C-alpha positions in Angstrom: 25.5 -34.3 15.9 22.1 -33.1 14.4 21.7 -34.0 10.5 21.0 -31.0 8.3 19.3 -31.8 5.0 20.7 -29.3 2.2 18.8 -28.4 -0.8 19.3 -25.8 -3.5 16.9 -24.2 -6.5 17.7 -21.9 -9.2 15.0 -20.3 -11.5 15.7 -18.2 -14.6 14.3 -14.8 -14.3 11.0 -14.0 -16.0 12.8 -10.5 -17.3 15.7 -12.7 -18.2 13.2 -15.5 -20.1 11.8 -12.5 -22.0 15.3 -10.7 -23.2 17.0 -13.9 -23.8 19.4 -13.4 -21.2 21.5 -16.4 -19.2 20.8 -17.1 -15.6 23.5 -15.2 -13.4 22.9 -17.1 -10.5 24.6 -20.3 -9.2 23.8 -22.4 -5.8 25.7 -25.7 -4.3 23.9 -27.8 -1.4 25.9 -30.6 -0.1 24.9 -32.8 3.2 27.0 -35.7 1.9 30.1 -35.2 4.4 29.8 -37.0 7.7 30.7 -34.0 9.8 29.4 -30.9 8.0 26.6 -29.6 5.5 27.3 -26.6 3.7 25.0 -24.5 0.7 26.3 -21.6 -1.3 24.3 -19.1 -3.3 25.8 -16.7 -6.0 24.4 -14.0 -7.8 26.4 -12.6 -10.8 26.0 -9.0 -11.7 24.9 -9.6 -15.3 25.5 -6.1 -16.9 27.3 -5.3 -20.2 30.5 -4.8 -18.2 30.2 -8.2 -16.4 29.9 -10.4 -19.2 30.8 -13.3 -17.5 29.4 -13.0 -14.5 27.4 -16.1 -14.3 30.7 -18.0 -14.8 32.1 -15.9 -11.8 29.1 -16.9 -9.7 29.8 -20.7 -10.5 33.6 -20.4 -9.9 33.1 -18.6 -6.4 30.6 -21.0 -5.5 32.8 -23.8 -5.8 35.6 -22.1 -4.0 33.8 -21.2 -1.2 32.5 -24.2 -0.7 35.8 -25.9 -1.1 37.6 -23.3 1.1 34.7 -23.9 3.7 35.3 -27.5 3.8 38.5 -27.0 4.3 38.3 -24.5 6.7 36.3 -26.5 9.2 38.8 -29.5 8.9 41.2 -27.3 10.1 39.4 -25.3 12.9 37.9 -25.6 16.2 35.1 -24.4 17.6 37.8 -23.5 20.5 39.7 -21.2 17.9 36.9 -19.1 17.0 35.3 -18.5 20.4 38.0 -15.6 20.6 37.0 -12.5 18.7 40.7 -11.7 17.7 41.7 -15.0 16.4 38.3 -15.7 14.9 38.6 -12.5 13.2 42.3 -13.4 11.7 40.8 -17.0 10.7 38.0 -15.3 8.8 40.4 -13.1 7.0 42.5 -15.7 6.0 39.3 -17.6 4.9 38.0 -14.8 2.6 41.7 -14.4 1.4 41.5 -18.1 0.2 38.4 -17.9 -1.4 39.1 -15.0 -3.2 42.5 -16.7 -4.6 40.8 -19.8 -5.5 38.3 -17.9 -7.3 40.6 -15.6 -9.3 42.8 -19.0 -9.8 39.7 -20.2 -11.6 39.3 -17.0 -13.7 43.0 -17.1 -14.8 42.3 -20.6 -16.3 39.0 -19.8 -18.0 40.8 -16.6 -19.4 43.6 -18.8 -20.4 40.9 -21.4 -21.9 39.0 -18.6 -23.6 40.7 -15.4 -24.1 39.1 -12.4 -24.1 38.5 -10.7 -27.6 36.9 -7.6 -29.4 34.0 -10.0 -30.7 33.0 -11.4 -27.3 32.8 -7.5 -26.0 30.8 -5.6 -28.3 28.7 -4.4 -25.6 31.5 -3.6 -23.0 32.1 0.0 -22.3 35.2 1.1 -24.6 37.6 1.9 -21.7 36.7 -1.2 -20.0 37.3 -3.2 -22.9 40.9 -1.9 -23.5 41.7 -2.9 -19.8 40.1 -6.3 -20.1 42.1 -6.8 -23.6 45.2 -5.4 -21.5 44.8 -8.1 -19.1 43.6 -5.6 -16.6 41.2 -6.0 -14.0 39.7 -9.0 -15.4 37.8 -10.3 -12.4 35.4 -7.7 -12.7 34.0 -9.4 -16.0 33.4 -12.4 -13.3 31.4 -10.0 -10.8 29.4 -11.6 -8.4 28.1 -11.6 -4.8 28.0 -14.6 -2.4 26.4 -16.2 0.6 27.9 -19.6 2.2 27.0 -21.4 5.4 28.2 -24.6 6.7 27.3 -26.5 9.5 29.7 -28.7 11.8 29.2 -30.7 14.8 30.5 -27.9 17.0 29.5 -24.8 15.2 28.2 -23.2 12.4 29.6 -20.6 10.2 28.0 -18.1 7.8 29.8 -15.8 5.5 28.5 -12.9 3.1 29.6 -10.3 0.4 27.0 -8.2 -1.5 23.4 -8.6 -1.6 20.9 -11.1 -0.9 19.5 -12.6 2.4 20.8 -15.1 5.0 17.8 -16.1 7.2 17.9 -18.4 9.9 15.3 -20.1 12.0 16.0 -20.4 15.6 14.8 -23.4 17.8 11.8 -21.3 18.9 10.6 -21.0 15.4 11.1 -17.2 15.1 13.4 -15.9 12.5 17.0 -13.6 12.3 19.6 -12.4 10.1 22.5 -13.8 11.4 24.9 -11.9 9.1 24.5 -8.3 9.4 23.0 -6.2 6.6 25.4 -4.6 4.5 23.5 -0.7 4.2 25.5 -0.1 0.9 23.7 -2.6 -1.0 20.6 -0.7 -1.9 18.7 0.1 -5.4 20.8 -2.2 -7.7 23.5 -1.2 -5.9 25.8 -4.0 -4.2 29.5 -4.8 -3.0 31.1 -7.5 -4.9 33.8 -10.3 -4.8 35.2 -8.6 -7.5 35.9 -5.0 -5.4 39.4 -4.1 -4.6 39.0 -4.2 -1.4 36.4 -7.3 -1.3 38.3 -8.9 1.7 37.4 -5.8 3.8 33.6 -6.2 2.6 33.1 -9.7 3.9 30.6 -10.2 6.6 30.2 -13.3 8.9 28.4 -15.1 11.7 29.9 -17.7 14.0 27.6 -19.5 16.8 27.6 -22.6 18.3 23.9 -22.0 19.1 22.3 -24.4 16.4 19.2 -23.2 14.4 16.2 -25.3 13.2 17.1 -24.3 9.4 18.9 -21.6 7.8 18.5 -20.2 4.3 20.7 -18.2 1.7 18.3 -16.0 -0.8 19.3 -14.3 -3.7 18.0 -10.9 -3.9 15.6 -12.2 -6.4 13.5 -13.8 -3.3 13.2 -10.6 -1.1 12.3 -8.4 -4.1 9.0 -10.4 -4.5 7.8 -9.6 -1.0 7.1 -6.2 0.8 9.1 -6.2 4.0 11.5 -8.8 5.7 8.4 -9.9 8.1 6.9 -11.3 4.5 10.4 -13.0 3.7 10.5 -14.7 7.0 7.0 -16.0 6.6 8.3 -17.4 3.2 11.1 -19.5 4.7 8.9 -20.5 7.7 6.2 -22.1 4.9 9.3 -23.7 3.1 10.2 -25.2 6.7 6.5 -26.4 7.1 6.5 -27.9 3.4 9.6 -29.7 4.4 8.0 -31.4 7.6 4.9 -32.2 5.6 6.2 -33.6 2.3 10.1 -34.3 2.7 12.9 -32.8 0.5 11.5 -33.9 -2.5 8.3 -32.3 -2.0 10.0 -29.1 -1.1 11.7 -29.3 -4.2 8.7 -29.9 -6.3 7.2 -26.7 -4.4 10.0 -24.6 -5.3 9.6 -25.3 -8.8 6.3 -23.8 -8.8 6.9 -21.1 -6.0 10.1 -19.6 -7.3 8.9 -18.7 -11.1 6.1 -17.0 -9.7 8.6 -15.2 -7.1 10.4 -13.7 -9.8 7.8 -12.5 -12.0 5.8 -11.2 -8.9 9.3 -9.5 -8.3 11.8 -7.5 -10.5 12.0 -10.2 -13.1 15.4 -11.2 -11.6 17.0 -14.6 -11.3 15.8 -16.2 -7.8 18.0 -18.8 -6.1 17.5 -20.2 -2.7 19.6 -23.0 -0.6 18.7 -24.1 2.6 19.8 -26.6 5.5 17.1 -27.9 7.6 17.2 -30.2 10.7 14.2 -32.4 11.1 14.8 -33.0 14.8 14.6 -29.5 15.4 12.1 -28.5 13.5 9.5 -31.2 14.5 8.9 -29.5 18.0 8.4 -26.5 16.4 5.9 -27.7 13.9 2.9 -26.1 15.3 4.8 -22.9 15.8 5.4 -22.6 12.4 1.9 -23.4 11.7 0.7 -20.7 13.7 3.6 -18.6 12.7 2.0 -18.9 9.3 -1.4 -18.6 10.1 -0.2 -15.4 12.1 1.2 -14.0 9.2 -1.5 -14.3 7.1 -3.9 -12.9 10.0 -1.4 -10.0 10.0 -1.3 -9.6 6.2 -5.3 -9.5 6.3 -5.4 -7.2 9.4 -2.9 -4.8 7.5 -4.7 -5.0 4.7 -7.9 -4.6 6.3 -6.3 -1.8 8.0 -5.0 -0.3 4.5 -8.5 -0.7 3.1 -10.0 1.2 6.3 -7.6 4.0 5.6 -8.1 4.4 2.1 -11.5 4.1 2.6 -11.5 7.0 5.2 -9.4 9.0 2.8 -11.4 8.3 -0.2 -14.5 9.0 2.1 -12.9 12.5 3.1 -12.1 13.0 -0.4 -15.4 12.4 -1.5 -16.9 14.5 1.2 -14.7 17.7 0.0 -15.6 17.0 -3.5 -19.3 17.2 -2.5 -18.9 20.3 -0.7 -17.3 21.6 -3.5 -20.0 20.3 -6.0 -22.6 21.8 -3.9 -20.9 25.2 -4.0 -20.5 25.1 -7.8 -24.2 24.0 -7.8 -25.2 27.0 -5.7 -23.1 29.4 -7.9 -24.5 27.8 -11.2 -27.9 28.1 -9.7 -27.4 31.7 -9.4 -25.9 32.0 -12.4 -29.0 29.8 -14.3 -31.4 32.3 -12.5 -29.6 35.5 -13.7 -29.3 33.8 -17.1 -32.9 33.3 -17.1 -33.7 37.0 -16.2 -31.3 38.1 -18.9 -32.9 35.5 -21.1 -36.5 37.1 -20.6 -35.3 40.6 -21.2 -33.6 39.9 -24.3 -36.7 37.9 -25.6 -39.0 40.6 -24.7 -36.5 42.9 -26.8 -36.6 40.2 -29.8 -40.3 40.4 -29.5 -40.2 44.5 -29.8 -37.5 44.1 -32.4 -39.7 41.6 -34.3 -42.9 44.0 -34.0 -40.6 46.9 -35.3 -39.3 44.7 -38.0 -42.7 43.5 -39.1 -43.5 47.4 -39.4 -40.6 48.4 -41.2 -41.0 45.2 -43.4 -44.8 47.1 -44.2 -42.8 50.2 -44.8 -40.6 48.5 -46.9 -43.0 47.2 -49.1 -45.2 50.6 -49.8 -41.8 51.9 -50.4 -40.9 49.3 -53.0 -44.3 49.9 -54.5 -43.5 53.7 -54.8 -40.1 53.0 -56.0 -41.7 51.1 -58.7 -44.3 53.6 -59.7 -41.7 56.5 -59.6 -39.4 54.1 -61.8 -42.3 54.0 -64.4 -42.9 57.6 -64.1 -39.5 58.2 -64.5 -39.5 56.2 -67.9 -42.6 57.6 -68.8 -41.1 61.4 -68.3 -37.7 60.2 -70.0 -39.5 58.8 -73.0 -41.6 62.2 -73.4 -38.5 64.3 -72.9 -36.5 62.4 -75.6 -39.6 63.2 -77.9 -39.5 66.8 -76.9 -35.9 66.9 -77.5 -36.3 65.4 -80.9 -39.1 67.8 -81.6 -36.6 70.9 -80.3 -34.5 69.6 -82.7 -36.6 69.7 -85.3 -38.2 73.0 -84.7 -34.8 74.5 -84.6 -34.1 73.0 -87.6 -36.9 74.6 -89.3 -36.3 77.6 -87.4 -32.8 77.8 -88.8 -33.9 77.3 -92.0 -36.6 80.0 -91.9 -34.0 82.6 -90.7 -31.7 81.7 -93.6 -34.5 82.1 -96.2 -35.1 85.6 -94.4 -31.6 86.6 -94.4 -31.8 85.5 -98.3 -35.2 87.3 -99.0 -33.6 90.1 -97.1 -30.2 90.1 -99.2 -32.6 90.1 -102.5 -34.6 92.8 -101.3 -31.9 95.0 -100.5 -30.4 94.5 -103.9 -33.6 95.4 -105.7 -33.9 98.4 -103.4 -30.6 99.9 -104.7 -31.2 98.7 -107.8 -34.5 100.6 -108.0 -32.9 103.6 -106.4 -30.1 103.8 -109.1 -32.6 103.4 -111.8 -34.5 106.4 -109.9 -31.6 108.6 -110.0 -31.0 107.9 -113.5 -34.3 108.8 -114.4 -34.8 111.5 -112.1 -37.6 110.4 -110.3 -38.6 108.0 -107.8 -40.7 104.7 -108.4 -42.6 105.2 -105.5 -44.3 108.3 -103.8 -43.1 108.1 -100.1 -43.4 110.7 -98.1 -41.0 109.8 -95.3 -38.1 107.7 -96.0 -38.2 104.3 -94.3 -35.3 101.8 -93.4 -36.2 98.5 -95.2 -32.9 97.1 -94.1 -34.7 95.0 -91.1 -37.1 92.3 -92.2 -39.8 92.9 -90.0 -40.0 96.5 -91.0 -40.1 95.5 -94.7 -42.9 92.7 -93.5 -44.6 95.4 -91.7 -44.7 97.6 -94.9 
C-alpha cells in the first residue's frame, strides 16, 4: 500500500475575529491506522438559529471518521464495484453517520439542555420548537466532506458546499465528488436537512490519487475560479515535497489567515492526504503547473489590461470627440457673445454720452430751480407784505367809510333841524334856487 500522510489545519475567519464569533469549522486527519488514512472537514452554518453548529461540525467529523473506519474494515473493493450494491452500501454508511451524529447531539442536549437564556437571538418560532424538543438537530447544522484511502480503494463523501480536490498521478486536478448545484450564494444543503441521507454525494475509485484535499468553502471564496483553487492545492503539494509535513503546516499558519481576509472572511479549513511516492515523479510537473498557472494569470491580467486599455482608449476617443464638439459650439457661442458684447459696449458708450449730456442739463435745471425757488421766496415775501398793506388799507377804508356815514347821519340830522327851524320862522335859512339832495355824501362834498 502506498503510504498517505494526513494533515489538517483550521483558521478562525477574519470576519469572525472582528465580530467575536467562535470558529464554526472542524477538521480531523489521521494516518496512524495500518491499512487506511482518513481526513474529514465540516463547516458549521453559524447563523442565529444554528447556535450550536460549531459543536455540530465537531460531532459530524467524529461520527464520519469512526463510521468510515468501520465501513472499510467491513467492506471490500469487490463489493463496491457493482453500482447497485455500492449504492446500497453507501446509503447504509450515510445512515450510520447521521445516526451517530444525532446520538452525540442527544447526549449534548442532555448534558447542556436548551434554555431561553441560551437562545436570545434564535427566531421565536424556531425557539419554540427547540424548547419542545423538535428539530434540535438544526441547531447543530453543518456540512461535511470526508475522504478515506485504503489498500485497495479510496472513497470520498460530501454533503453541502466546500470542495473535494484530487491531484491525479499526472499532476492534473479533478473534483471526484460531483458539485451540488443547490449550494450557491451562501445557500447549502446540510446534515440537518430532513432528506439529508438523499443529499449525500460520493466517489469510489481504485485508481489512487497523488494527493487529495478537503476544503471548506472559505478556501474557494479566496480565489476567482476553480483553476486558481487547483493551483493552490498543487502549490501545497509542492510545499510538502520541498519542506515535508511540518513545513506544510507552518505554511498553512501563514497562508490560511490571508485566504480568509482575501475571501469572504469566513473560517478556513483544509485537510489533505499526500503520497510522497506518487508526488515525487510529478514534482517537476507540479512546478511547471505552478509556473504555467502564474503565467496564465499574468497573461490573463495582461489581456484584461489590454482590453481595459482599449475600452479606456475608446472611451477617451469618444470623450475627445464630444469635447471637440463642445469646443466648437463654445467657440461659436463666444464669437457671437463677443459681437453682442461689442454692440452692448457701443450702446453703453452712446448711453453714457447721453447720460453726460442729461447730467449737464440736470445741473442747469437744478441751478434754474434754485433761482426760481429764490424768486418764489422773494415774491412770496412781497405778496405777504402786499397782503398786510391791503389789510391795513382796507381797515383804514372801513374806518373812513364809517366816519363818512357818521358825518352823513349828522348832516342829515342838522339839515332836518334847519328845515324845521325854517318852517318855524317862515323863511329858508339858505337862498337856494334849486333844491338839492344832500343825502348822498358825495353830493354834499361837491357842494
